All heavy atoms as an XYZ file, in Angstrom:
696
protein
N     106.829    104.822     94.329
C     108.008    104.919     93.506
C     109.273    104.824     94.365
O     110.172    104.060     94.039
C     107.972    106.240     92.737
C     109.135    106.436     91.827
S     109.375    105.143     90.602
C     107.794    105.096     89.864
N     109.335    105.578     95.441
C     110.506    105.566     96.319
C     110.659    104.188     96.959
O     111.767    103.644     97.029
C     110.413    106.682     97.389
C     111.553    106.579     98.379
C     110.411    108.059     96.720
N     109.555    103.603     97.388
C     109.594    102.265     97.988
C     110.137    101.240     97.000
O     110.986    100.410     97.349
C     108.198    101.832     98.441
O     107.718    102.664     99.445
N     109.678    101.278     95.782
C     110.136    100.328     94.766
C     111.614    100.525     94.462
O     112.358     99.552     94.289
C     109.312    100.447     93.487
C     109.675     99.406     92.438
C     109.421     97.992     92.931
O     108.328     97.679     93.368
N     110.435     97.134     92.868
N     112.051    101.757     94.401
C     113.456    102.077     94.143
C     114.353    101.395     95.180
O     115.308    100.697     94.826
C     113.619    103.601     94.176
C     115.026    104.099     94.066
C     115.698    104.080     92.856
C     115.690    104.625     95.182
C     116.996    104.568     92.748
C     116.976    105.107     95.083
C     117.627    105.072     93.869
O     118.908    105.550     93.773
N     114.021    101.543     96.462
C     114.854    100.952     97.507
C     114.663     99.444     97.624
O     115.594     98.734     98.012
C     114.656    101.672     98.835
C     115.350    103.008     98.803
C     114.644    104.194     98.743
C     116.744    103.070     98.780
C     115.293    105.403     98.674
C     117.407    104.279     98.701
C     116.678    105.448     98.648
O     117.335    106.648     98.561
N     113.502     98.950     97.246
C     113.303     97.501     97.204
C     114.210     96.886     96.142
O     114.836     95.851     96.358
C     111.843     97.172     96.918
C     111.542     95.691     96.965
C     110.060     95.406     96.773
O     109.226     96.123     97.346
O     109.757     94.436     96.047
N     114.291     97.546     94.982
C     115.174     97.071     93.917
C     116.634     97.074     94.374
O     117.376     96.138     94.087
C     115.019     97.928     92.661
C     113.707     97.702     91.945
O     113.037     96.675     92.202
O     113.326     98.572     91.140
N     117.050     98.100     95.088
C     118.427     98.157     95.587
C     118.666     97.029     96.587
O     119.684     96.328     96.523
C     118.741     99.530     96.190
C     118.775    100.591     95.077
C     120.073     99.498     96.956
C     118.860    102.017     95.569
N     117.739     96.825     97.512
C     117.875     95.744     98.491
C     117.951     94.384     97.806
O     118.706     93.509     98.223
C     116.703     95.778     99.493
O     116.812     96.986    100.259
C     116.722     94.585    100.425
N     117.204     94.218     96.710
C     117.211     92.970     95.947
C     118.415     92.872     94.994
O     118.517     91.911     94.230
C     115.921     92.838     95.131
C     114.704     92.631     96.001
O     114.857     92.257     97.188
O     113.584     92.862     95.500
N     119.287     93.874     95.023
C     120.461     93.957     94.143
C     120.055     94.004     92.674
O     120.812     93.571     91.803
C     121.445     92.822     94.415
C     121.862     92.748     95.847
N     122.707     93.663     96.436
C     121.515     91.887     96.830
C     122.872     93.369     97.706
N     122.147     92.293     97.984
N     118.868     94.503     92.397
C     118.402     94.700     91.027
C     118.708     96.158     90.663
O     117.821     96.998     90.522
C     116.903     94.402     90.919
C     116.424     94.372     89.478
O     117.206     94.729     88.559
O     115.256     94.010     89.267
N     120.002     96.431     90.545
C     120.457     97.805     90.353
C     119.993     98.395     89.027
O     119.703     99.585     88.956
C     121.977     97.879     90.480
C     122.461     97.412     91.826
C     123.250     96.281     91.956
C     122.108     98.096     92.990
C     123.681     95.848     93.197
C     122.538     97.670     94.242
C     123.322     96.548     94.333
O     123.744     96.130     95.563
N     119.892     97.579     88.001
C     119.424     98.096     86.703
C     117.991     98.619     86.811
O     117.658     99.647     86.244
C     119.519     97.024     85.631
C     120.947     96.655     85.316
C     121.252     96.714     83.842
N     122.633     96.346     83.608
C     123.602     97.225     83.390
N     123.338     98.504     83.360
N     124.838     96.826     83.188
N     117.144     97.904     87.554
C     115.758     98.351     87.726
C     115.714     99.656     88.514
O     114.971    100.576     88.160
C     114.930     97.284     88.424
N     116.511     99.756     89.578
C     116.545    100.989     90.374
C     117.098    102.145     89.547
O     116.609    103.273     89.634
C     117.386    100.784     91.633
N     118.097    101.874     88.736
C     118.677    102.897     87.857
C     117.617    103.402     86.884
O     117.477    104.603     86.669
C     119.870    102.307     87.118
C     120.703    103.259     86.325
C     120.716    103.398     84.968
C     121.669    104.199     86.827
N     121.623    104.362     84.591
C     122.224    104.861     85.722
C     122.106    104.535     88.102
C     123.201    105.847     85.846
C     123.079    105.512     88.230
C     123.624    106.164     87.120
N     116.811    102.482     86.342
C     115.758    102.849     85.399
C     114.631    103.625     86.067
O     113.963    104.432     85.417
C     115.192    101.592     84.729
N     114.417    103.408     87.374
C     113.373    104.149     88.103
C     113.800    105.566     88.454
O     113.038    106.303     89.067
C     112.989    103.413     89.390
C     112.147    102.167     89.221
C     111.900    101.515     90.579
C     110.816    102.506     88.560
N     115.002    105.941     88.071
C     115.456    107.296     88.317
C     116.795    107.393     89.012
O     117.283    108.487     89.262
N     117.384    106.250     89.328
C     118.719    106.293     89.911
C     119.670    107.088     89.044
O     120.525    107.824     89.535
N     119.480    106.989     87.746
C     120.326    107.736     86.811
C     120.159    109.242     86.971
O     121.075    110.017     86.700
C     120.002    107.341     85.367
O     118.635    107.606     85.085
N     118.999    109.666     87.448
C     118.732    111.096     87.635
C     119.242    111.632     88.967
O     119.508    112.822     89.088
C     117.228    111.373     87.563
C     116.661    111.068     86.203
O     117.308    111.266     85.183
N     115.451    110.555     86.175
N     119.335    110.758     89.965
C     119.680    111.248     91.306
C     121.044    110.777     91.799
O     121.504    111.219     92.844
C     118.600    110.885     92.338
C     118.472    109.375     92.535
C     117.264    111.502     91.946
C     117.506    108.968     93.638
N     121.719    109.904     91.052
C     122.984    109.330     91.507
C     124.123    110.341     91.539
O     124.973    110.297     92.420
C     123.368    108.142     90.641
N     124.169    111.208     90.560
C     125.264    112.178     90.494
C     126.594    111.554     90.108
O     127.651    112.145     90.340
N     126.563    110.354     89.536
C     127.778    109.660     89.136
C     127.417    108.642     88.061
O     126.271    108.561     87.622
C     128.440    108.981     90.364
O     129.724    108.495     89.991
C     127.589    107.868     90.937
N     128.392    107.849     87.662
C     128.145    106.817     86.661
C     127.445    105.626     87.297
O     127.472    105.456     88.518
C     129.467    106.319     86.043
O     130.230    105.662     87.069
C     130.261    107.456     85.421
N     126.874    104.785     86.468
C     126.188    103.585     86.950
C     127.129    102.715     87.782
O     126.784    102.279     88.877
C     125.608    102.797     85.770
C     125.010    101.480     86.175
C     123.746    101.422     86.742
C     125.730    100.286     86.007
C     123.191    100.207     87.133
C     125.175     99.083     86.394
C     123.917     99.045     86.956
O     123.377     97.844     87.357
N     128.319    102.440     87.265
C     129.252    101.554     87.968
C     129.659    102.103     89.329
O     129.738    101.354     90.306
C     130.489    101.282     87.116
C     130.179    100.412     85.904
O     129.204     99.629     85.948
O     130.917    100.514     84.898
N     129.912    103.376     89.427
C     130.272    103.983     90.721
C     129.084    103.969     91.674
O     129.236    103.767     92.869
C     130.780    105.402     90.532
C     132.161    105.435     89.944
C     132.688    106.829     89.888
N     134.001    106.830     89.279
C     134.684    107.902     89.024
N     134.193    109.096     89.321
N     135.879    107.815     88.473
N     127.901    104.201     91.148
C     126.690    104.185     91.964
C     126.484    102.798     92.553
O     126.239    102.650     93.744
C     125.514    104.626     91.091
C     124.183    104.579     91.727
C     123.655    105.458     92.631
C     123.168    103.597     91.491
N     122.370    105.073     92.973
C     122.063    103.937     92.280
C     123.098    102.468     90.672
C     120.892    103.191     92.279
C     121.943    101.730     90.668
C     120.850    102.091     91.474
N     126.590    101.752     91.727
C     126.444    100.376     92.203
C     127.513    100.063     93.249
O     127.212     99.489     94.293
C     126.504     99.362     91.032
C     126.609     97.938     91.545
C     125.285     99.513     90.130
N     128.745    100.469     93.004
C     129.836    100.221     93.954
C     129.548    100.872     95.309
O     129.983    100.367     96.346
C     131.154    100.725     93.388
N     128.791    101.943     95.315
C     128.434    102.616     96.559
C     127.550    101.771     97.468
O     127.421    102.068     98.658
N     126.962    100.720     96.943
C     126.120     99.823     97.729
C     126.837     98.528     98.111
O     126.215     97.600     98.625
C     124.823     99.500     96.960
C     123.950    100.696     96.751
C     123.853    101.297     95.509
C     123.232    101.244     97.803
C     123.053    102.407     95.310
C     122.431    102.359     97.627
C     122.341    102.946     96.376
N     128.161     98.463     97.888
C     128.937     97.252     98.184
C     128.753     96.753     99.606
O     128.730     95.550     99.840
C     130.428     97.479     97.925
C     130.795     97.315     96.461
O     129.966     96.841     95.672
O     131.946     97.673     96.124
N     128.656     97.653    100.564
C     128.551     97.244    101.969
C     127.125     97.371    102.506
O     126.915     97.288    103.712
C     129.516     98.057    102.853
O     129.143     99.437    102.790
C     130.957     97.873    102.419
N     126.155     97.559    101.618
C     124.757     97.681    102.034
C     124.068     96.324    101.954
O     123.978     95.728    100.882
C     124.009     98.697    101.148
O     124.687     99.949    101.198
C     122.573     98.868    101.604
N     123.599     95.860    103.090
C     122.868     94.584    103.163
C     121.414     94.782    102.742
O     120.872     94.015    101.959
C     122.925     94.043    104.593
C     122.200     92.740    104.790
C     122.937     91.555    104.190
O     124.168     91.598    104.069
O     122.250     90.589    103.821
N     120.770     95.812    103.295
C     119.366     96.083    102.973
C     119.030     97.527    103.329
O     119.731     98.165    104.114
C     118.437     95.139    103.742
O     118.538     95.375    105.126
N     117.956     98.015    102.738
C     117.462     99.360    103.025
C     115.989     99.253    103.373
O     115.205     98.651    102.636
C     117.651    100.309    101.824
C     119.137    100.425    101.479
C     117.049    101.685    102.133
C     119.423    101.203    100.223
N     115.632     99.836    104.508
C     114.256     99.849    104.969
C     113.782    101.287    105.018
O     114.505    102.162    105.492
C     114.146     99.232    106.384
O     114.705     97.923    106.354
C     112.703     99.171    106.842
N     112.584    101.523    104.530
C     112.004    102.858    104.604
C     111.282    103.012    105.932
O     110.530    102.134    106.347
C     111.019    103.094    103.462
C     111.633    103.240    102.083
C     110.537    103.349    101.041
C     112.534    104.447    102.011
N     111.519    104.141    106.571
C     110.786    104.482    107.782
C     109.572    105.285    107.380
O     108.775    104.864    106.542
N     109.459    106.464    107.884
C     108.332    107.338    107.597
C     108.380    107.820    106.148
O     109.424    108.250    105.671
C     108.353    108.558    108.534
O     108.414    108.084    109.867
C     107.151    109.438    108.332
N     107.237    107.745    105.483
C     107.106    108.302    104.133
C     105.940    109.266    104.156
O     104.846    108.923    104.585
C     106.840    107.214    103.088
C     107.994    106.222    103.038
C     106.613    107.832    101.721
C     107.781    105.086    102.073
N     106.201    110.504    103.721
C     105.149    111.514    103.641
C     105.101    112.041    102.222
O     106.132    112.344    101.638
C     105.446    112.680    104.593
O     105.585    112.224    105.908
N     103.908    112.127    101.682
C     103.746    112.665    100.336
C     103.221    114.086    100.415
O     102.302    114.373    101.161
C     102.787    111.796     99.524
C     103.346    110.417     99.273
C     102.489    109.609     98.326
O     101.812    110.207     97.471
O     102.517    108.387     98.446
N     103.851    114.960     99.646
C     103.435    116.355     99.562
C     103.002    116.606     98.132
O     103.813    116.892     97.269
C     104.598    117.290     99.933
C     105.103    117.054    101.323
C     106.201    116.248    101.557
C     104.467    117.624    102.402
C     106.660    116.020    102.836
C     104.905    117.400    103.693
C     106.012    116.592    103.909
N     101.723    116.425     97.888
C     101.237    116.521     96.529
C     101.601    115.247     95.789
O     102.028    114.264     96.369
N     101.464    115.260     94.515
C     101.715    114.059     93.723
C     103.177    113.895     93.350
O     103.579    112.838     92.908
C     100.861    114.105     92.460
N     103.994    114.922     93.544
C     105.344    114.850     93.011
C     106.464    114.901     94.046
O     107.610    114.670     93.703
C     105.565    115.976     92.002
O     105.492    117.227     92.653
N     106.171    115.185     95.314
C     107.223    115.248     96.335
C     106.959    114.232     97.434
O     105.851    114.121     97.934
C     107.298    116.642     96.957
C     107.899    117.657     95.989
C     108.297    118.945     96.653
N     109.201    118.701     97.759
C     109.234    119.451     98.846
N     108.438    120.475     98.969
N     110.073    119.175     99.815
N     108.020    113.524     97.783
C     107.941    112.506     98.823
C     109.092    112.729     99.794
O     110.233    112.911     99.375
C     108.039    111.081     98.227
C     108.033    110.034     99.321
C     106.915    110.847     97.226
N     108.781    112.720    101.080
C     109.817    112.808    102.105
C     109.926    111.443    102.765
O     108.904    110.801    103.042
C     109.441    113.862    103.139
C     110.543    114.137    104.137
C     110.210    115.310    105.025
O     110.264    116.449    104.539
O     109.877    115.059    106.197
N     111.153    110.979    103.010
C     111.333    109.636    103.564
C     112.518    109.575    104.510
O     113.485    110.320    104.355
C     111.533    108.629    102.437
N     112.423    108.667    105.470
C     113.537    108.300    106.339
C     113.980    106.906    105.908
O     113.149    106.046    105.611
C     113.098    108.294    107.792
N     115.287    106.691    105.826
C     115.840    105.424    105.362
C     116.763    104.832    106.412
O     117.501    105.556    107.082
C     116.670    105.630    104.092
C     116.059    106.414    102.957
C     117.112    106.754    101.929
C     114.953    105.616    102.336
N     116.747    103.517    106.507
C     117.627    102.792    107.420
C     118.391    101.770    106.591
O     117.793    100.828    106.062
C     116.812    102.110    108.516
C     115.951    103.107    109.253
C     114.613    103.279    108.909
C     116.485    103.922    110.241
C     113.820    104.221    109.562
C     115.702    104.863    110.900
C     114.379    105.002    110.549
O     113.605    105.941    111.188
N     119.692    101.984    106.455
C     120.521    101.111    105.632
C     121.368    100.214    106.529
O     122.302    100.685    107.191
C     121.411    101.948    104.717
N     121.036     98.934    106.550
C     121.813     97.964    107.307
C     123.024     97.572    106.467
O     122.881     97.199    105.299
C     120.969     96.717    107.639
O     119.810     97.137    108.359
C     121.764     95.718    108.460
N     124.195     97.656    107.073
C     125.438     97.352    106.379
C     125.801     95.875    106.568
O     125.293     95.202    107.463
C     126.568     98.246    106.908
C     126.260     99.737    106.807
C     125.942    100.166    105.390
O     126.797    100.129    104.516
N     124.699    100.581    105.142
N     126.691     95.381    105.728
C     127.074     93.973    105.789
C     127.779     93.624    107.100
O     127.805     92.457    107.487
C     127.977     93.599    104.599
O     129.089     94.500    104.549
C     127.204     93.657    103.290
N     128.315     94.609    107.825
C     128.948     94.346    109.126
C     127.956     94.454    110.283
O     128.329     94.374    111.448
C     130.138     95.275    109.363
C     129.746     96.740    109.510
O     128.537     97.089    109.455
O     130.667     97.570    109.677
N     126.669     94.657    109.953
C     125.622     94.743    110.965
C     125.341     96.141    111.467
O     124.368     96.362    112.184
N     126.154     97.116    111.099
C     125.915     98.496    111.532
C     124.749     99.101    110.745
O     124.327     98.565    109.724
C     127.173     99.353    111.362
O     127.525     99.451    109.994
N     124.241    100.202    111.255
C     123.081    100.859    110.651
C     123.423    102.305    110.324
O     123.968    103.027    111.162
C     121.895    100.813    111.615
C     120.580    101.387    111.108
C     120.000    100.505    110.006
C     119.590    101.514    112.257
N     123.108    102.723    109.112
C     123.236    104.126    108.697
C     121.824    104.644    108.469
O     120.980    103.942    107.915
C     124.053    104.257    107.423
C     125.500    103.862    107.581
C     126.265    104.049    106.282
C     127.715    103.657    106.440
N     128.455    103.811    105.174
N     121.573    105.876    108.902
C     120.252    106.469    108.707
C     120.356    107.695    107.815
O     121.359    108.421    107.844
C     119.599    106.843    110.046
O     120.436    107.769    110.738
C     119.379    105.609    110.907
N     119.314    107.906    107.027
C     119.258    109.005    106.074
C     117.849    109.582    106.092
O     116.886    108.898    106.446
C     119.553    108.518    104.649
C     120.905    107.885    104.472
C     121.101    106.546    104.769
C     121.975    108.618    104.001
C     122.342    105.946    104.610
C     123.218    108.032    103.830
C     123.397    106.697    104.134
O     124.628    106.114    103.978
N     117.729    110.813    105.665
C     116.403    111.390    105.418
C     116.524    112.340    104.245
O     117.606    112.857    103.945
C     115.858    112.099    106.654
C     116.667    113.263    107.131
C     116.084    113.896    108.389
O     115.548    113.164    109.240
O     116.178    115.129    108.491
N     115.399    112.523    103.579
C     115.437    113.404    102.433
C     114.124    113.505    101.711
O     113.123    112.912    102.096
N     114.178    114.270    100.643
C     113.012    114.540     99.822
C     113.293    114.084     98.396
O     114.385    114.309     97.869
C     112.689    116.050     99.825
O     112.504    116.458    101.177
C     111.448    116.347     99.034
N     112.314    113.435     97.796
C     112.405    112.950     96.430
C     111.368    113.665     95.582
O     110.266    113.937     96.050
C     112.123    111.449     96.382
C     113.105    110.648     97.188
C     112.926    110.480     98.553
C     114.219    110.084     96.598
C     113.839    109.766     99.312
C     115.136    109.363     97.342
C     114.939    109.213     98.692
O     115.840    108.513     99.444
N     111.704    113.912     94.336
C     110.766    114.481     93.382
C     110.495    113.425     92.320
O     111.431    112.840     91.760
C     111.337    115.753     92.732
O     111.688    116.682     93.758
C     110.322    116.389     91.789
N     109.205    113.178     92.077
C     108.767    112.159     91.127
C     108.004    112.842     89.996
O     107.179    113.720     90.236
C     107.842    111.126     91.820
C     107.357    110.086     90.826
C     108.547    110.480     93.007
N     108.295    112.449     88.768
C     107.564    112.949     87.599
C     107.468    111.833     86.573
O     108.447    111.123     86.329
C     108.263    114.165     86.997
N     106.307    111.662     86.016
C     106.073    110.655     84.978
C     106.529    109.261     85.417
O     107.074    108.498     84.625
C     106.763    111.054     83.674
C     106.198    112.337     83.104
O     104.976    112.554     83.229
O     106.983    113.140     82.551
N     106.355    108.934     86.696
C     106.645    107.602     87.189
C     108.103    107.287     87.469
O     108.449    106.125     87.669
N     108.966    108.300     87.471
C     110.364    108.075     87.815
C     110.858    109.165     88.764
O     110.275    110.248     88.844
C     111.293    108.017     86.577
C     111.262    109.335     85.808
C     110.951    106.850     85.673
C     112.337    109.435     84.757
N     111.934    108.854     89.467
C     112.567    109.848     90.331
C     113.359    110.811     89.450
O     114.173    110.382     88.634
C     113.517    109.164     91.319
C     112.870    108.165     92.262
C     113.942    107.393     93.031
C     111.939    108.869     93.225
N     113.090    112.090     89.620
C     113.797    113.087     88.807
C     114.694    113.982     89.658
O     115.498    114.734     89.127
C     112.827    113.951     87.975
C     112.097    113.101     86.941
C     111.842    114.696     88.860
N     114.562    113.890     90.962
C     115.413    114.689     91.838
C     115.359    114.144     93.249
O     114.427    113.449     93.641
N     116.414    114.452     94.012
C     116.455    114.012     95.412
C     117.419    114.897     96.192
O     118.419    115.371     95.649
C     116.890    112.564     95.502
N     117.088    115.087     97.435
C     117.962    115.785     98.369
C     118.011    114.911     99.626
O     117.078    114.910    100.420
C     117.418    117.180     98.690
O     118.244    117.812     99.654
N     119.089    114.144     99.774
C     119.217    113.157    100.840
C     120.438    113.499    101.692
O     121.478    113.877    101.150
C     119.432    111.733    100.255
C     118.389    111.416     99.197
C     119.465    110.681    101.351
C     116.981    111.478     99.661
N     120.297    113.319    103.010
C     121.461    113.534    103.869
C     121.528    112.431    104.909
O     120.496    111.909    105.349
C     121.410    114.902    104.543
C     120.281    115.099    105.511
C     120.294    116.538    106.078
N     119.201    116.718    107.006
C     119.273    116.512    108.307
N     120.405    116.136    108.841
N     118.222    116.689    109.088
N     122.752    112.073    105.259
C     122.946    111.058    106.284
C     122.732    111.702    107.632
O     123.242    112.781    107.913
C     124.350    110.457    106.198
C     124.541    109.284    107.126
C     125.842    108.545    106.899
O     126.548    108.789    105.924
N     126.153    107.629    107.792
N     121.963    111.045    108.497
C     121.653    111.573    109.820
C     122.277    110.745    110.941
O     122.260    111.150    112.090
C     120.121    111.649    110.039
O     119.568    110.345    109.869
C     119.489    112.627    109.071
N     122.768    109.604    110.613
C     123.403    108.771    111.638
C     124.067    107.580    111.074
O     124.083    107.297    109.926
């Protein structure tokens, strides 16, 4: 689920990512959430660890359009095939 969510964002298929739970974890409107990816070229998942069927921990690498890299890590909660919660922080 988490992999598909970030694949959709990388593919600029924001509606699909929003439907996978972006609406639950964005903390803002759809338009503002999409605008937040204006300078994101791609997102690659690093380590993914599953804790039971509903919690996933992941490291993310977001390549920006200027070639710089932002790193994040966090925990996602999945229920009924969608993301229902997330706690993500930028690490670099």
